[in-house]
C-alpha positions as CSV (number, residue, x, y, z in Angstrom):
1,M,-138.6,9.5,-106.2
2,P,-136.4,6.9,-104.4
3,T,-133.3,8.4,-106.1
4,D,-134.0,11.9,-104.8
5,A,-134.8,10.5,-101.3
6,L,-131.5,8.6,-101.2
7,L,-129.5,11.6,-102.4
8,D,-131.1,13.9,-99.9
9,R,-130.4,11.5,-97.0
10,F,-126.8,10.9,-98.2
11,L,-126.1,14.7,-98.4
12,T,-127.6,15.3,-95.0
13,S,-125.6,12.4,-93.5
14,L,-122.4,13.8,-95.1
15,R,-122.9,17.3,-93.8
16,P,-120.9,16.8,-90.5
17,L,-117.8,16.1,-92.6
18,T,-118.2,19.5,-94.2
19,P,-117.7,18.5,-97.9
20,L,-116.5,21.2,-100.2
21,A,-118.4,19.6,-103.1
22,V,-120.4,16.6,-104.1
23,W,-120.8,15.8,-107.8
24,A,-122.6,13.2,-109.9
25,H,-121.1,11.7,-113.0
26,G,-122.1,8.8,-115.3
27,S,-125.7,8.3,-116.2
28,L,-127.0,10.4,-113.3
29,A,-125.3,13.5,-114.8
30,G,-125.4,12.6,-118.5
31,G,-129.1,12.3,-118.9
32,D,-129.4,8.5,-119.3
33,Y,-130.2,7.6,-115.8
34,Q,-132.6,4.6,-115.4
35,E,-133.9,4.4,-111.8
36,G,-133.4,1.0,-110.3
37,R,-131.0,0.0,-113.1
38,S,-128.3,2.7,-113.2
39,D,-125.7,3.3,-110.6
40,L,-125.6,6.5,-108.7
41,D,-121.9,7.5,-109.3
42,L,-120.8,10.3,-107.0
43,I,-117.6,12.2,-106.1
44,A,-117.2,14.0,-102.8
45,V,-114.4,16.4,-102.0
46,L,-114.0,16.7,-98.2
47,D,-112.3,19.6,-96.5
48,R,-109.7,17.4,-94.8
49,P,-107.4,14.4,-95.5
50,V,-109.2,11.1,-95.4
51,T,-107.8,9.4,-92.3
52,L,-108.7,6.0,-90.8
53,R,-111.2,7.8,-88.5
54,T,-112.8,9.5,-91.5
55,A,-113.0,6.1,-93.3
56,W,-114.7,4.6,-90.2
57,R,-117.3,7.4,-90.2
58,L,-117.9,7.0,-93.9
59,G,-118.4,3.3,-93.6
60,L,-120.9,3.8,-90.8
61,L,-122.7,6.5,-92.9
62,H,-123.2,4.2,-95.8
63,A,-124.2,1.3,-93.6
64,R,-127.0,3.4,-92.2
65,L,-128.3,4.1,-95.7
66,R,-128.9,0.5,-96.4
67,A,-132.6,0.8,-95.6
68,E,-133.0,2.9,-98.7
69,P,-134.1,0.7,-101.7
70,L,-131.5,2.1,-104.0
71,A,-128.6,2.2,-101.6
72,P,-126.7,-0.7,-103.2
73,K,-126.5,1.4,-106.4
74,L,-124.8,4.4,-104.7
75,H,-121.1,4.6,-105.2
76,C,-119.0,7.5,-103.9
77,T,-115.3,8.3,-104.1
78,Y,-113.8,10.6,-101.5
79,L,-111.2,13.2,-102.4
80,S,-109.5,15.9,-100.4
81,P,-107.9,19.2,-101.5
82,G,-104.4,17.6,-101.3
83,T,-105.3,14.6,-103.4
84,V,-107.8,15.9,-105.9
85,A,-105.3,16.5,-108.7
86,D,-103.7,13.1,-108.8
87,S,-105.5,11.0,-111.5
88,G,-103.5,7.9,-110.7
89,R,-103.9,7.8,-107.0
90,P,-106.4,5.4,-105.5
91,H,-109.0,7.2,-103.2
92,L,-111.3,5.8,-100.6
93,T,-114.5,4.7,-102.3
94,W,-117.7,3.1,-101.2
95,A,-118.8,0.7,-104.0
96,H,-120.8,-2.5,-104.1
97,E,-121.6,-2.0,-100.4
98,E,-118.1,-2.0,-99.1
99,L,-115.1,0.4,-98.8
100,C,-112.3,0.0,-101.2
101,K,-109.8,2.2,-103.0
102,R,-109.8,3.3,-106.7
103,P,-108.7,6.2,-108.8
104,V,-110.8,8.9,-110.4
105,T,-109.9,8.2,-114.0
106,P,-109.3,10.7,-116.7
107,V,-112.7,9.6,-118.3
108,T,-114.5,10.4,-115.0
109,R,-112.6,13.7,-114.6
110,S,-113.5,14.7,-118.2
111,E,-117.2,13.8,-117.6
112,L,-117.2,16.0,-114.5
113,H,-115.8,19.0,-116.4
114,R,-118.1,18.5,-119.4
115,F,-121.4,17.6,-117.8
116,G,-120.9,16.9,-114.1
117,R,-124.0,17.5,-111.9
118,V,-123.3,19.6,-108.8
119,L,-125.2,18.3,-105.8
120,H,-123.5,20.4,-103.3
121,G,-120.8,23.1,-103.1
122,E,-118.3,24.1,-105.7
123,A,-118.4,23.2,-109.4
124,P,-115.8,20.7,-110.7
125,K,-113.9,23.4,-112.6
126,E,-113.2,25.2,-109.2
127,L,-111.5,22.2,-107.6
128,L,-110.6,19.6,-110.2
129,P,-107.8,20.2,-112.8
130,S,-108.9,19.7,-116.4
131,V,-107.7,16.7,-118.4
132,P,-105.6,17.3,-121.4
133,Q,-106.8,15.5,-124.5
134,D,-103.6,13.5,-124.9
135,E,-104.0,12.2,-121.3
136,L,-107.5,11.1,-122.0
137,T,-106.5,9.4,-125.2
138,E,-103.6,7.6,-123.6
139,F,-105.9,6.3,-120.8
140,V,-108.6,5.1,-123.1
141,V,-106.2,3.2,-125.3
142,R,-104.5,1.7,-122.2
143,D,-107.8,0.6,-120.7
144,Q,-108.9,-1.1,-123.9
145,R,-105.5,-2.8,-124.4
146,D,-104.5,-3.8,-120.9
147,F,-107.9,-4.4,-119.2
148,W,-110.6,-5.2,-121.7
149,R,-108.5,-7.2,-124.3
150,P,-107.1,-9.7,-121.8
151,A,-110.6,-10.0,-120.3
152,V,-112.0,-11.2,-123.7
153,R,-110.0,-14.4,-123.3
154,R,-111.9,-15.4,-120.2
155,D,-114.9,-17.3,-121.4
156,G,-116.7,-17.3,-118.0
157,L,-116.9,-13.6,-117.7
158,W,-118.9,-13.1,-120.9
159,R,-121.7,-15.4,-119.6
160,Q,-122.6,-12.6,-117.2
161,D,-124.9,-9.7,-118.2
162,V,-122.6,-7.0,-116.7
163,W,-119.6,-8.0,-118.7
164,V,-121.4,-8.1,-122.0
165,D,-123.0,-4.7,-121.3
166,L,-119.9,-2.9,-120.0
167,G,-117.5,-4.5,-122.5
168,L,-119.4,-3.5,-125.6
169,L,-120.6,-0.1,-124.3
170,T,-117.2,0.8,-123.1
171,F,-115.7,-0.1,-126.4
172,A,-118.2,2.1,-128.3
173,R,-117.6,5.0,-126.0
174,A,-113.8,4.5,-126.3
175,T,-114.2,4.6,-130.1
176,V,-116.0,7.9,-130.0
177,T,-113.5,9.4,-127.6
178,L,-110.6,8.4,-129.7
179,R,-112.2,9.3,-133.0
180,D,-113.9,12.6,-132.1
181,G,-112.7,13.5,-128.6
182,G,-116.3,13.2,-127.3
183,L,-117.9,11.5,-124.3
184,I,-121.3,9.8,-125.0
185,S,-124.0,8.2,-122.9
186,K,-124.8,4.5,-122.8
187,R,-127.9,5.0,-125.0
188,Q,-125.7,6.8,-127.6
189,A,-123.2,4.0,-127.3
190,L,-125.9,1.5,-128.3
191,A,-126.5,3.4,-131.5
192,E,-122.8,3.6,-132.1
193,L,-122.4,-0.2,-131.7
194,R,-124.8,-0.7,-134.6
195,G,-122.6,1.5,-136.8
196,L,-119.6,-0.4,-135.7
197,D,-121.1,-3.7,-136.9
198,A,-121.5,-5.2,-133.5
199,P,-123.8,-8.3,-133.4
200,D,-127.4,-7.1,-133.7
201,E,-128.7,-9.8,-131.4
202,V,-126.3,-8.8,-128.6
203,V,-127.0,-5.1,-129.0
204,A,-130.7,-5.7,-128.9
205,D,-130.2,-7.8,-125.8
206,I,-128.3,-5.0,-124.0
207,E,-131.0,-2.5,-125.0
208,G,-133.8,-4.7,-123.8
209,R,-132.3,-5.2,-120.4
210,R,-131.4,-1.6,-120.0
211,Y,-134.6,0.0,-121.3
212,G,-137.2,-2.8,-121.5
213,N,-138.5,-5.8,-119.5
214,P,-137.0,-8.9,-121.0
215,A,-137.5,-12.5,-119.9
216,P,-134.5,-14.1,-118.1
217,P,-132.0,-15.4,-120.7
218,T,-131.9,-19.1,-121.5
219,T,-128.7,-21.2,-121.0
220,G,-128.5,-21.5,-124.8
221,W,-128.7,-17.8,-125.4
222,T,-126.2,-17.0,-122.7
223,A,-123.7,-19.3,-124.4
224,R,-124.4,-17.9,-127.8
225,R,-124.2,-14.3,-126.6
226,C,-120.8,-15.1,-125.0
227,E,-119.5,-16.5,-128.3
228,L,-120.8,-13.6,-130.4
229,T,-119.5,-11.0,-128.0
230,R,-116.0,-12.4,-127.7
231,S,-115.7,-13.1,-131.4
232,Y,-116.5,-9.5,-132.2
233,L,-114.9,-7.6,-129.3
234,G,-111.4,-9.1,-129.5
235,P,-110.6,-8.2,-133.1
236,A,-112.5,-4.8,-132.7
237,I,-110.3,-3.8,-129.7
238,D,-107.1,-4.9,-131.6
239,T,-108.1,-2.7,-134.5
240,L,-108.9,0.3,-132.3
241,V,-105.7,0.1,-130.3
242,A,-103.6,-0.3,-133.4
243,S,-105.2,2.8,-134.9
244,Y,-104.5,5.0,-131.9
245,S,-101.4,3.7,-130.2
């Protein structure tokens, strides 16, 4: 499989940096991975601080993987023993075919503890502090309130597939986390959306693009989908945040 080939080559290329662990989270770990559609979300814990020289080596490593067909889907955040505990600290990350910095959020950390897939080395529980439920709750509420709610006001974003998909699926997953303390897959989030009275047409659209082979959307449908999504998601987020703030 192309996924296995890419992961094998990545792990082999990373070996000279002597990682203590490499873990998968997201769909790749949670049982809802769709080859060619899902991202490969990884965390690597190196045995040393991430210096400028280390960053250069990692950038070169990822550049050399570009011949692999799924390489654009591979995202990896790099931690070290001295930084692994800080959930607010941005860490060197390869994502969308470039180096950047971003934190390993409480949601990702919780995923790693609950169902993270060990690709190399130590298990998450051996290196990564667990996430208290109140910290997870606080993060999820803040993410919905401070990131997703302002984004709903930006019409242009919601004419893009990725925003419709992530906005609604993240809202469903946030609802389950706040209500039950659970973490669910994207497939489970689709079922949850139907129970949350999300627009049926939009949920079917997301499902078709993730699991089927739909025709490209028309301009008319893109505009209607944008309107339906924004009209639903804004009030839904307001209600959720008010219930758990």
